[in-house]
C-alpha positions in Angstrom: 24.6 -5.3 11.3 26.9 -2.5 12.1 27.9 -1.2 8.7 27.4 2.3 8.2 27.1 2.0 4.5 24.5 -0.8 4.9 22.6 1.5 7.2 23.0 4.6 4.8 22.0 2.7 1.8 19.1 0.8 3.4 17.6 4.1 4.3 17.8 5.5 0.7 16.8 1.7 -0.8 13.8 2.1 1.5 12.6 5.3 0.3 12.8 4.5 -3.3 11.3 1.4 -2.7 8.1 3.2 -1.5 8.0 5.8 -3.8 8.3 3.2 -6.5 5.4 1.2 -4.7 3.3 4.1 -4.8 3.7 4.6 -8.4 3.0 0.8 -9.1 -0.2 1.0 -7.1 -1.3 4.2 -9.1 -0.6 2.9 -12.2 -2.3 -0.6 -11.7 -5.7 0.1 -12.9 -4.7 1.0 -16.4 -1.5 -1.1 -16.5 0.5 -4.2 -14.9 0.8 -3.4 -11.4 -2.1 -2.5 -8.6 -2.4 -3.1 -4.7 -0.8 -6.2 -4.3 2.5 -5.6 -6.1 2.7 -2.4 -4.9 2.0 -3.5 -1.2 5.0 -6.1 -1.7 7.6 -3.6 -2.9 6.8 -1.2 0.0 7.1 -4.2 2.5 10.5 -5.0 0.8 11.5 -1.7 1.5 10.9 -1.9 5.4 12.3 -5.3 5.5 15.5 -4.2 4.1 15.5 -1.3 6.5 14.6 -3.8 9.5 17.7 -5.9 8.2 20.0 -3.1 8.2 19.1 -1.4 11.2 16.6 -3.5 13.2 13.2 -4.4 13.7 12.9 -1.4 16.5 14.0 1.2 14.1 11.7 -0.2 11.5 8.6 -0.2 13.4 9.5 3.4 14.6 10.0 4.3 10.7 6.3 2.9 10.1 4.7 4.5 12.8 1.8 2.4 12.5 1.2 -1.0 13.9 1.6 -3.2 10.8 -1.8 -5.2 12.0 -3.6 -1.8 12.4 -2.3 -1.2 8.7 -3.5 -4.5 7.5 -6.8 -4.0 9.3 -7.8 -0.1 8.0 -6.8 -1.7 4.5 -9.2 -4.5 4.9 -11.9 -1.8 5.9 -11.2 0.3 3.0 -11.3 -2.6 0.3 -14.8 -3.3 2.0 -15.9 0.3 1.3 -15.0 0.1 -2.2 -17.6 -2.7 -2.5 -20.4 -1.2 -0.2 -20.3 2.0 -2.0 -21.7 0.0 -5.5 -23.9 -1.6 -3.1 -25.5 1.8 -2.0 -25.9 2.7 -5.6 -27.9 -0.1 -6.2 -25.1 -2.1 -8.3 -23.6 -5.7 -7.8 -21.3 -5.6 -4.6 -17.9 -4.2 -5.6 -18.8 -3.2 -9.1 -16.9 -0.4 -10.1 -18.5 3.1 -9.7 -16.9 6.4 -11.4 -16.8 10.1 -10.3 -15.5 12.5 -12.8 -13.9 15.8 -11.2 -14.5 19.4 -13.0 -16.7 17.5 -16.0 -17.7 20.1 -18.7 -19.3 19.4 -22.0 -16.0 18.9 -23.8 -13.7 17.0 -21.4 -14.8 14.2 -19.0 -12.5 15.7 -16.2 -10.5 13.9 -14.0 -11.7 10.2 -13.6 -11.8 8.6 -9.7 -13.2 5.3 -9.1 -13.7 2.7 -6.4 -11.3 0.4 -8.4 -8.6 2.8 -7.0 -10.2 2.6 -3.5 -9.9 -1.3 -3.7 -6.4 -1.1 -4.8 -5.3 1.1 -2.1 -7.0 -1.2 0.6 -5.3 -4.3 -1.0 -1.9 -2.3 -0.9 -2.1 -1.6 2.9 -3.6 -5.0 3.6 -0.5 -6.9 2.1 2.1 -3.9 3.4 0.8 -4.6 6.9 0.5 -8.6 6.8 3.8 -9.0 5.4 5.5 -6.6 8.0 3.6 -8.2 10.8 5.1 -11.7 9.3 8.4 -10.4 8.9 8.7 -8.5 12.0 7.4 -11.4 14.3 10.1 -13.7 12.8 13.2 -11.5 13.1 11.9 -10.6 16.7 11.7 -14.1 17.6 15.1 -14.8 16.5 
């Protein structure tokens, strides 16, 4: 498309969608959301950008091959399961680490559930963009 307004708007919209997707990812283990919906929202931002500016520009904006992103996400999600096995629990059992824990305060909780959600986020983002870019480039 050659619309200057669409190109400028798509850049802003893509940025807003990626920021919102990160919010949905981080809120997902306590409320509705998580890695899957966050990955879909982020992919939507890049798809809108690809429609407005072209697939080549969208690939440059992404900076990594979508297949590599999906593979890295799969590895990160698998790591979340392996961590539980290392501690002697069942595969994919949630493990918690509390940073700055004191007697009065539990501190900042970090869990393997969040690591798994980040992996799912990257798998969904990479898979959707791989399919979309392949379809867009075949036309």
